[in-house]
C-alpha positions in Angstrom: 120.5 94.3 107.2 117.7 91.4 106.6 115.4 93.1 108.9 115.7 96.4 107.2 115.0 94.6 103.9 111.8 93.1 105.1 110.7 96.5 106.5 111.5 98.0 103.1 109.6 95.3 101.2 106.3 95.2 103.8 106.5 99.2 103.0 107.0 98.9 99.5 103.8 96.5 99.7 101.7 98.8 101.6 102.8 101.8 99.3 101.5 100.0 96.4 98.4 99.1 97.9 98.1 102.7 99.1 98.4 103.7 95.2 95.7 101.4 94.1 93.3 102.8 97.0 93.9 106.4 95.6 93.2 105.4 92.1 89.7 103.8 93.3 89.1 106.8 95.3 89.8 109.3 92.2 87.7 107.0 89.9 84.8 107.4 92.6 85.1 111.2 92.6 85.2 111.2 88.9 81.8 109.2 88.8 80.3 111.6 91.0 81.4 114.7 89.3 79.7 113.6 85.9 82.7 112.5 84.3 81.8 109.5 81.9 82.0 106.2 83.5 84.7 103.8 82.1 83.7 100.7 80.0 83.0 97.4 81.9 86.2 96.0 80.2 88.2 99.1 81.3 86.9 98.4 85.0 87.8 94.5 84.7 91.4 95.5 83.2 91.7 97.9 86.3 90.5 95.2 88.7 93.1 92.6 87.0 95.9 95.1 87.5 95.3 95.7 90.8 95.2 92.3 91.6 98.4 91.7 90.0 99.9 94.4 92.4 98.6 92.9 95.2 100.1 89.4 94.2 103.4 90.8 93.5 103.1 92.7 97.0 102.1 89.4 98.4 105.3 87.5 96.9 107.7 90.1 97.9 106.4 89.6 101.5 106.7 85.7 101.4 110.4 86.0 100.2 110.8 88.5 103.1 109.1 86.0 105.6 110.3 82.8 104.4 113.5 82.4 106.3 113.9 78.7 105.6 113.6 79.5 101.8 110.9 76.6 101.7 108.5 78.7 99.6 105.9 78.6 102.2 105.6 80.5 105.5 105.3 78.4 108.7 103.7 79.6 111.8 106.8 80.1 113.5 108.1 82.1 110.3 104.8 84.3 110.5 104.9 84.9 114.3 108.5 85.7 114.3 108.1 88.4 111.5 105.1 89.7 113.3 107.0 89.7 116.4 109.5 91.9 114.9 107.4 94.3 113.2 105.5 94.9 116.2 108.9 95.6 117.9 110.1 98.0 115.2 106.6 99.8 115.5 106.8 99.9 119.4 109.1 103.0 119.3 108.7 103.9 122.9 109.1 100.1 124.1 106.3 99.5 126.3 105.0 96.6 124.7 102.1 98.5 123.4 101.0 100.1 120.1 99.3 103.3 120.4 97.9 105.3 117.5 100.7 107.6 117.3 103.0 104.8 116.9 100.6 103.1 114.2 100.2 106.5 112.2 104.0 107.2 112.2 104.5 103.6 110.5 102.1 104.5 107.8 100.2 101.2 108.1 96.7 101.8 106.7 93.6 99.6 106.2 92.6 98.7 103.0 89.5 97.2 101.0 89.8 93.9 99.5 91.5 94.0 95.8 88.5 93.6 93.5 85.8 94.4 95.7 84.4 97.9 94.6 81.5 97.5 97.2 83.7 96.7 100.2 82.2 98.9 103.3 79.2 100.3 101.4 
């Protein structure tokens, strides 16, 4: 049960971050089509909102990983969580992750929150 809760929390965190990315893409496409650019205050508010969502997602992930409830993640807790996630993703049990397994997992790479020019 705990393992499925951790997976759900990890997926929820990833979905929150994907929604944030989708908003960024929509904002960028709006700028390129001639839509009036948001004010600096609106952009700052959006960055703060994204940072708050990412912070909440990180807190939820911390709660899922913190098995001894110390409020911190030890290297052992981190490695155990990652090993469990790897095993969950490795659906063909060959101790390797292939692109199909990663795509099925809905894992995505995301830019850092608050950095609009990442990768440009």
